[in-house]
C-alpha positions in Angstrom: -15.0 -22.4 -10.7 -13.9 -20.7 -8.4 -10.2 -20.3 -7.0 -9.0 -21.8 -3.2 -5.3 -21.0 -1.3 -4.5 -22.5 1.8 -3.1 -19.7 3.5 -0.2 -20.3 5.2 -1.2 -19.9 8.9 -1.6 -23.7 8.6 2.2 -24.3 8.1 2.8 -23.1 12.2 4.3 -26.1 12.2 7.3 -28.5 12.4 6.5 -31.0 9.4 6.3 -27.6 7.1 9.3 -25.9 8.8 10.2 -26.8 4.8 8.0 -24.8 3.3 8.1 -26.7 -0.6 6.7 -29.8 2.5 3.4 -27.4 3.0 3.1 -26.5 -0.7 3.0 -30.4 -1.8 0.3 -31.2 1.6 -1.8 -28.1 0.0 -1.3 -29.2 -3.8 -2.4 -33.1 -2.8 -4.9 -31.9 -0.5 -6.9 -30.3 -3.6 -5.8 -26.5 -3.3 -5.3 -24.6 -6.2 -2.3 -21.4 -4.4 -1.7 -20.0 -1.1 -1.9 -17.3 0.5 1.1 -15.7 2.8 0.1 -15.4 6.2 1.9 -12.8 8.2 3.6 -15.1 10.3 5.8 -17.0 7.4 9.5 -16.1 7.9 11.0 -15.0 4.4 13.0 -18.9 4.2 9.7 -20.4 4.0 8.6 -18.7 1.4 11.9 -18.5 -0.3 10.8 -22.4 -0.5 7.0 -22.4 -1.4 8.1 -20.7 -4.4 11.5 -23.3 -5.0 8.7 -26.0 -5.7 6.6 -24.7 -7.9 3.5 -26.2 -6.8 1.2 -24.1 -6.6 0.7 -20.1 -7.4 1.2 -17.4 -4.8 -2.2 -15.6 -4.9 -2.2 -13.0 -1.9 0.4 -11.7 0.9 -1.2 -10.8 4.6 0.6 -7.8 5.7 3.3 -7.7 7.2 4.7 -10.5 5.4 7.7 -11.8 5.6 7.4 -12.3 9.1 9.9 -10.3 10.6 11.5 -9.8 14.8 11.9 -6.6 16.0 14.7 -5.1 17.6 12.3 -4.9 21.3 11.7 -8.3 20.4 7.9 -8.8 19.6 7.4 -9.7 15.6 6.2 -7.0 13.0 2.7 -7.9 13.3 2.8 -5.3 16.3 3.6 -2.5 14.4 0.4 0.1 13.8 -0.4 1.4 10.4 -2.9 3.8 13.0 -0.4 5.1 15.4 0.0 8.4 16.6 3.2 8.4 16.1 4.9 9.2 13.3 8.3 6.9 13.3 5.5 3.8 14.7 3.7 5.1 11.5 6.0 4.8 9.1 8.5 1.7 10.6 4.4 0.2 9.6 4.1 1.7 6.7 7.7 0.3 5.1 6.9 -3.9 6.5 3.8 -3.2 4.7 5.7 -2.0 1.0 7.5 -4.9 1.6 4.4 -6.7 1.6 3.5 -4.8 -1.8 7.0 -6.3 -2.7 7.2 -8.7 -2.4 3.3 -9.7 -3.8 4.8 -7.8 -7.5 7.9 -10.1 -7.1 5.5 -13.5 -6.9 2.5 -12.3 -9.0 0.8 -11.9 -6.6 -2.5 -9.6 -7.2 -3.5 -8.9 -3.7 -2.1 -7.9 -0.4 -4.3 -8.4 2.9 -4.1 -5.6 5.4 -4.9 -5.3 8.8 -5.1 -1.1 9.4 -4.1 -1.1 13.0 -6.1 0.0 16.2 -7.2 2.1 18.9 -5.2 3.2 21.1 -1.5 2.5 22.2 -1.4 -0.9 23.0 -1.5 -3.6 20.9 -3.5 -5.9 23.0 -6.8 -5.7 23.0 -8.4 -3.3 25.4 -9.3 -5.0 29.3 -12.8 -4.4 29.2 -13.2 -6.8 26.1 -10.5 -9.2 27.4 -13.3 -9.5 30.5 -16.4 -10.2 28.2 -14.5 -12.7 26.1 -13.8 -14.3 29.7 -17.2 -14.1 30.5 -17.9 -16.0 27.1 -16.2 -18.8 28.0 -17.4 -19.1 31.8 -21.2 -19.3 30.1 -21.7 -15.8 31.2 -23.2 -14.0 28.0 -25.9 -11.4 29.7 -26.5 -9.5 32.2 -25.7 -6.3 34.6 -21.7 -7.5 34.3 -21.8 -8.4 30.4 -24.0 -4.2 29.6 -21.6 -2.5 31.9 -18.3 -4.6 30.5 -20.0 -3.6 26.9 -20.8 -0.2 26.9 -17.7 0.7 28.5 -15.4 -0.5 26.0 -17.5 1.0 23.2 -17.8 4.1 24.5 -13.7 4.1 25.0 -13.4 3.9 21.9 -15.2 6.2 20.5 -13.5 8.5 22.4 -9.6 7.7 21.1 -10.9 6.2 17.3 -11.0 10.1 15.2 -7.1 11.1 15.1 -6.3 6.5 14.4 -8.6 6.7 12.0 -6.7 9.7 9.7 -3.6 8.3 10.3 -5.2 4.6 9.2 -6.4 7.0 6.1 -3.2 8.0 5.9 -1.3 5.1 5.9 -3.5 3.5 3.3 -3.1 5.8 1.0 0.7 5.4 1.2 0.5 1.9 0.4 -1.7 2.3 -2.0 0.3 4.6 -4.4 3.0 1.9 -4.1 0.3 -0.9 -5.3 -1.8 1.0 -7.6 1.9 1.5 -10.3 2.2 -2.7 -9.8 -1.4 -3.7 -10.3 -2.1 -4.5 -6.8 -5.2 -4.7 -4.4 -5.2 -3.8 -0.7 -7.7 -5.6 0.7 -9.1 -3.6 4.0 -9.7 -7.1 5.9 -12.5 -6.9 9.2 -10.6 -7.3 13.1 -10.9 -9.9 15.2 -11.0 -7.4 18.4 -13.4 -4.7 19.0 -10.4 -1.4 19.5 -9.2 -2.7 15.9 -10.1 -0.6 12.9 -12.1 -0.6 10.3 -15.4 -1.3 12.1 -17.9 -1.4 9.5 -19.1 2.3 8.9 -15.4 3.7 9.4 -15.1 1.7 5.9 -16.4 4.9 4.3 -13.7 7.3 5.5 -11.2 4.4 4.9 -11.9 3.8 1.3 -13.1 7.1 0.1 -12.0 8.7 -3.1 -10.2 5.2 -4.3 -11.2 2.7 -6.7 -12.2 -0.4 -5.9 -9.2 -2.2 -8.1 -7.4 0.0 -5.4 -8.6 -0.6 -2.4 -11.6 -2.4 -1.0 -13.0 -5.1 1.5 -11.6 -8.2 2.7 -13.6 -10.3 4.5 -12.7 -12.8 8.2 -16.5 -15.3 8.4 -14.3 -15.5 11.6 -13.6 -12.0 13.2 -17.3 -11.4 11.9 -18.6 -14.3 13.2 -16.7 -13.8 17.1 -18.1 -9.6 17.2 -21.0 -10.7 17.1 -21.2 -13.5 19.2 -20.0 -10.4 21.7 -22.7 -8.5 21.3 -20.6 -6.2 20.0 -20.8 -5.9 16.5 -23.8 -7.9 14.1 -22.2 -10.3 11.9 -23.7 -9.1 8.8 -23.2 -5.5 9.4 -20.2 -6.0 6.9 -21.5 -7.8 4.3 -24.5 -5.9 3.9 -22.9 -2.7 3.0 -19.1 -4.0 1.4 -20.0 -6.9 -0.5 -20.2 -4.9 -3.8 -16.5 -3.5 -2.6 -15.4 -7.1 -1.5 -12.7 -7.9 -3.2 -11.2 -11.7 -1.3 -12.2 -13.8 2.2 -11.5 -15.7 4.5 -13.1 -18.1 5.2 -12.5 -20.4 8.2 -15.2 -21.7 11.0 -15.6 -20.7 15.0 -16.4 -23.2 18.1 -17.5 -20.8 20.5 -15.2 -17.5 20.3 -12.4 -19.6 18.8 -11.7 -19.1 15.5 -9.2 -20.4 11.7 -11.4 -23.4 12.6 -11.5 -25.4 9.4 -14.7 -24.9 7.0 -17.2 -27.7 8.9 -15.4 -28.3 12.2 -17.7 -25.8 14.1 -21.0 -23.8 13.6 -20.8 -20.8 11.4 -24.1 -19.9 9.7 -22.7 -20.1 6.1 -25.8 -19.2 4.0 -25.3 -15.1 4.3 -21.7 -15.7 3.7 -22.3 -17.2 0.8 -24.7 -14.7 -0.2 -22.3 -11.8 0.2 -19.2 -13.9 -1.5 -20.5 -15.7 -3.6 -19.7 -13.8 -6.1 -16.2 -14.1 -5.7 -13.4 -15.7 -7.5 -11.3 -16.8 -5.6 -11.4 -17.5 -1.4 -8.1 -17.9 0.9 -9.3 -20.7 3.8 -7.4 -19.7 6.7 -7.1 -22.4 9.0 -4.8 -22.9 12.0 -2.5 -25.5 12.7 -4.1 -27.6 15.4 -6.4 -28.4 13.1 -6.5 -32.2 11.8 -5.6 -32.8 8.1 -9.3 -34.6 7.3 -10.9 -31.3 8.4 -8.1 -29.6 5.8 -8.6 -32.0 3.3 -12.4 -31.7 3.3 -13.1 -27.7 3.6 -13.4 -27.2 0.0 -16.3 -29.7 -0.5 -18.0 -29.0 2.3 -17.6 -25.8 1.2 -19.2 -26.3 -2.4 -22.1 -27.9 -0.4 -23.0 -24.2 1.0 -22.7 -22.4 -2.1 -19.3 -21.2 -1.8 -18.0 -22.9 -5.1 
């Protein structure tokens, strides 16, 4: 039977300030394990571990959460940065996630491999596309022009950032390899982020599947599809054989991280693509009702993920 982990994304609420309370909830809700998300501070991780109720099976880089001198979280660091100091800081934060995985006995580290361009925020064209979608404008000349401009802008900037991302991954794999930890490169939520489906070819070249693989995020793929940017099937149709893990959550409009069953994702192609996995993480946000979180496992069994 498949193993289901609950991400500490759901623990970002006052009642779970004590990580032990979150661990108790996850165990009582029928989950088998926990994934530590990049939003989780060290104190909460320590409390989850001390509760000793469920194993921690994966770490989502850059965990633990830390605030940087500029006031932003360490999740703002870019593993694909062209500036060597910034890229080095991002690698150092990711290496701490690998250290944490080794310490808690997790065998997977989920990695956000960075983004194209200087700001972490999405490009203006994508922001306009998202606002148009929410306003009911899904097609037409303005939407098509925004898509074309976004694609062109990213393509013009991507190559050096991909090379930087590849250098960063090589450093992470070297550290994880000797600990028996695999790096899962997650498909991302924004178009300017790395990698796109075809870019995994360059990113993963030369790495053994036991060292680095594809990590499928259902909601991220769905949102980019709904914006008309990347077909939802493009990820798994090419990378299912290299898939080492998955974040399962539902989508409503272009809002993701809903509990499975609390949205309108088509789950059939997902089950066919990741159904062979032995473990899944439910990455559900803190605004979802408890009953949906508890019912998610049964829902997923009904769509062939069990």
